[in-house]
Structures are given as C-alpha cells and as structure tokens.
C-alpha positions as CSV (number, residue, x, y, z in Angstrom):
1,M,-86.4,-96.1,-89.9
2,T,-87.2,-100.1,-89.7
3,E,-86.8,-102.7,-93.2
4,S,-90.4,-102.4,-93.6
5,D,-90.4,-98.7,-92.9
6,D,-88.0,-98.9,-96.2
7,A,-89.8,-101.7,-98.1
8,M,-93.0,-99.4,-97.3
9,L,-91.6,-96.1,-98.8
10,E,-89.7,-98.4,-101.9
11,R,-93.1,-99.1,-102.7
12,M,-95.1,-96.1,-102.5
13,I,-92.6,-94.4,-104.5
14,H,-93.0,-97.4,-107.4
15,I,-97.2,-97.2,-107.0
16,V,-97.0,-93.5,-107.5
17,Y,-94.2,-92.6,-109.9
18,D,-94.2,-95.7,-111.8
19,E,-98.1,-97.3,-112.0
20,H,-99.2,-93.2,-111.7
21,K,-101.6,-93.5,-108.9
22,P,-102.1,-93.1,-105.3
23,F,-101.7,-96.0,-103.1
24,S,-103.8,-97.5,-100.0
25,Y,-103.6,-100.2,-97.5
26,F,-104.5,-103.0,-100.1
27,D,-101.3,-102.0,-101.5
28,F,-99.6,-103.2,-98.7
29,L,-101.6,-106.4,-97.1
30,D,-98.4,-108.4,-97.5
31,L,-95.9,-106.3,-95.6
32,M,-98.4,-105.1,-92.3
33,K,-101.9,-105.1,-91.1
34,P,-103.9,-102.7,-92.3
35,K,-103.6,-100.5,-88.4
36,T,-99.9,-101.2,-88.6
37,Y,-100.2,-99.1,-91.9
38,R,-102.4,-96.8,-91.1
39,N,-100.4,-95.6,-87.8
40,K,-97.4,-95.3,-90.0
41,I,-99.2,-93.4,-93.0
42,S,-99.8,-91.1,-90.0
43,L,-96.3,-90.6,-88.8
44,L,-95.4,-90.3,-92.7
45,K,-98.2,-87.2,-92.8
46,K,-96.7,-85.5,-89.7
47,E,-93.2,-85.9,-91.2
48,G,-94.6,-84.4,-94.7
49,I,-93.4,-87.2,-96.9
50,V,-97.7,-88.3,-97.7
51,E,-100.8,-86.6,-98.1
52,P,-104.4,-87.2,-98.4
53,D,-105.1,-87.7,-102.5
54,I,-108.9,-89.4,-102.9
55,R,-111.0,-89.8,-100.1
56,S,-113.7,-92.5,-100.2
57,S,-114.8,-95.6,-98.4
58,I,-111.3,-96.0,-98.3
59,A,-108.2,-93.9,-98.0
60,F,-106.1,-93.1,-100.6
61,H,-102.7,-91.2,-99.9
62,T,-99.7,-90.5,-102.4
63,L,-96.5,-88.8,-101.9
64,K,-96.3,-85.1,-101.1
65,G,-96.7,-82.8,-104.3
66,Y,-97.8,-85.7,-106.0
67,K,-101.8,-85.4,-106.5
68,F,-103.7,-87.5,-108.5
69,G,-107.2,-85.8,-108.0
70,K,-110.2,-88.3,-108.6
71,P,-110.6,-91.6,-110.6
72,G,-110.0,-90.8,-114.2
73,T,-108.2,-87.5,-114.2
74,L,-105.3,-88.3,-113.2
75,D,-102.6,-85.8,-113.1
76,H,-99.1,-86.8,-114.2
77,T,-97.5,-83.7,-113.4
78,V,-95.0,-83.7,-110.2
79,V,-94.2,-81.1,-107.9
80,F,-91.5,-80.9,-105.8
81,R,-91.1,-78.0,-103.2
82,L,-88.6,-76.9,-101.8
83,N,-87.9,-73.9,-99.1
84,H,-86.5,-71.1,-101.5
85,N,-84.0,-70.5,-97.9
86,D,-83.0,-73.7,-97.7
87,P,-79.1,-74.3,-98.3
88,L,-79.7,-77.3,-99.9
89,Y,-82.3,-75.5,-102.7
90,K,-79.8,-73.1,-103.0
91,T,-77.0,-75.9,-104.2
92,L,-79.2,-77.4,-106.6
93,R,-81.3,-75.3,-107.9
94,Y,-79.1,-74.8,-111.1
95,I,-78.1,-78.5,-111.7
96,P,-81.3,-80.3,-114.0
97,F,-82.9,-83.2,-112.0
98,G,-82.8,-86.5,-114.1
99,A,-79.2,-85.4,-114.9
100,E,-77.2,-85.4,-112.3
101,S,-76.5,-86.7,-108.9
102,I,-74.7,-85.9,-106.1
103,H,-72.1,-88.6,-104.1
104,D,-69.5,-88.1,-101.1
105,I,-71.4,-85.4,-99.1
106,R,-70.4,-83.8,-95.9
107,L,-72.6,-81.5,-93.9
108,R,-71.9,-79.7,-90.5
109,F,-74.5,-78.3,-88.0
110,I,-74.6,-76.7,-84.5
111,A,-75.9,-78.8,-81.3
112,Q,-75.3,-76.6,-78.1
113,N,-74.0,-78.7,-75.4
114,I,-74.0,-81.5,-77.3
115,Y,-70.2,-83.2,-76.9
116,N,-70.6,-82.8,-73.0
117,L,-73.5,-85.1,-73.6
118,F,-71.8,-87.4,-74.8
119,Q,-68.6,-86.9,-73.3
120,K,-70.5,-87.5,-70.0
121,F,-71.5,-91.0,-71.3
122,N,-68.1,-92.2,-71.3
123,F,-68.2,-95.0,-74.1
124,P,-66.4,-98.1,-74.3
125,P,-63.8,-97.4,-76.8
126,N,-64.5,-100.6,-78.8
127,N,-68.3,-98.7,-79.5
128,F,-66.7,-95.2,-79.6
129,H,-63.5,-93.7,-80.5
130,C,-61.9,-90.2,-79.5
131,N,-59.6,-88.8,-81.5
132,T,-56.5,-88.5,-78.8
133,T,-55.5,-85.1,-80.9
134,S,-58.8,-83.1,-81.5
135,G,-60.8,-84.8,-78.6
136,D,-63.9,-85.4,-81.3
137,I,-66.0,-88.3,-80.7
138,V,-66.8,-90.4,-83.7
139,I,-69.4,-92.8,-83.6
140,P,-69.4,-95.9,-85.5
141,S,-70.7,-95.4,-89.5
142,F,-73.1,-97.5,-90.2
143,L,-74.6,-98.3,-93.8
144,K,-78.1,-97.8,-95.3
145,D,-79.2,-98.1,-98.6
146,N,-75.5,-98.5,-100.2
147,A,-74.4,-95.6,-98.4
148,V,-71.9,-95.3,-95.6
149,V,-72.5,-92.9,-93.0
150,R,-70.5,-91.2,-90.4
151,I,-71.2,-89.0,-87.4
152,I,-68.4,-86.9,-85.2
153,V,-69.1,-85.1,-82.8
154,H,-66.5,-82.3,-82.4
155,K,-65.6,-80.6,-79.1
156,T,-66.6,-76.9,-81.1
157,D,-70.5,-79.0,-80.3
158,V,-70.0,-78.8,-84.5
159,V,-71.3,-82.3,-85.6
160,S,-70.2,-83.9,-89.2
161,V,-72.6,-86.0,-91.0
162,I,-70.5,-87.8,-93.8
163,I,-72.5,-89.7,-96.3
164,G,-70.5,-91.9,-98.8
165,C,-72.0,-93.1,-101.7
166,S,-69.7,-93.2,-104.6
167,K,-70.6,-96.6,-105.4
168,Q,-74.1,-95.6,-106.2
169,P,-74.5,-91.9,-106.0
170,I,-78.0,-89.8,-105.1
171,P,-79.6,-88.7,-108.3
172,L,-81.1,-85.3,-108.0
173,D,-85.0,-86.3,-108.6
174,P,-87.6,-86.9,-106.4
175,E,-86.7,-90.4,-105.5
176,G,-83.2,-89.3,-104.7
177,L,-84.2,-86.6,-102.4
178,I,-86.4,-89.0,-100.2
179,R,-83.2,-91.4,-100.1
180,F,-81.3,-88.8,-99.3
181,S,-83.6,-87.8,-96.7
182,S,-84.0,-91.1,-95.8
183,L,-80.3,-91.3,-94.3
184,L,-80.3,-88.1,-93.0
185,T,-83.4,-89.0,-90.8
186,R,-81.7,-92.5,-89.8
187,A,-78.2,-90.4,-88.7
188,E,-80.3,-88.1,-86.3
189,E,-82.2,-91.8,-84.5
190,R,-78.7,-92.9,-84.1
191,L,-78.1,-89.5,-82.3
192,Q,-81.2,-89.6,-80.3
193,S,-80.6,-93.1,-79.5
194,I,-77.4,-93.5,-77.9
195,L,-78.1,-89.8,-76.0
196,E,-81.6,-91.8,-74.7
197,T,-79.7,-95.0,-73.5
C-alpha cells in the first residue's frame, strides 16, 4: 500500500467508527481525484475491506460488516466476521476486544520452492543477507505503522514473518485488525516485488 492508500484507509476508519456514517468520494477530494477514488474503492471491494452501503445518485461505501442503511436509520452495531476455522480466530476468540492487544507477532507459512526462487536471484550482499550457518535468506526489514516487519526465507521453504510492535501494540479491535492486515499485505507485496524484478 502507498502512503495515499494508508491515508485513505485511516480516513475511512475515522468516518465509519468515529463519525458513524458511510463515505463517498466527496470525503477524499483533498487526497485524490474522483476517478482515482473509484479505482481504489473497486480494489478494496475485491479485497473484502469495503462494501457498498447507500445507493443514490452518489455511491456511499462503508467498511465490511459495518452497515448503515438508509439515511436516518443508522445502525451503530459493529459486525466483524472471521472464519471459525481460521487460526487467527482460534487464537483471538477468548480475548475480549478493546481490552487486550498483541505485539511481536511471529507467523510462518510454507511456500513451495520459494527458497530456490530466491537463491536464483544472487542478491547482492548489501541488499539481502544469507545466514551462513543455516543458509536462510533474510530480507531487509521495513517500517510501517510504527511496526518493524522482517521476512526470512528458510531453506525448508518456510517463510517467517516477524512483526515487531512493542512500542505500539496492535489492539484487538476492528481498527487493530485492519492495521494487522495492512502489515501482512505489505509483507506479501515485498515478497512479490522481489520475485518480479
């Protein structure tokens, strides 16, 4: 995500959760042109982050699961859905939202043949580091939303994603989960951009 994407998402969160209303392109005229707004909204709908809310001569949208309906009949109930089989759901289901937060998160996933793909690139040593004892490829860390994200590609085709955020833990509420999702998306984009070079 770009800085304008982050600014757009922050404003959407503010409008929906603080102002309790849906948003339209009028709310983003200082950030982007209406055509750019429509393109970004289309992508966010495909990613399941936003959904249409009020249909009129102007299209109003809201964050997924937070419907307002017709003007004057606003429903302030937040519905946040996670798949019950999702490992993240299983981890978080007994923790009360708004009272707890998470930090220094370590995630691992398997990506078949990813190590061989990264090895073929022969990255310069100043851009990537190969651990001499394990042979793991350590991708340079990056900072986003007051969190340091580090990615390690292991010889076993396991990819470790480490999100260090002790100074600003991620709250277990819808806004925090959007921040967490944004960090994971940036990590995915980093891996994809390296493989596409």
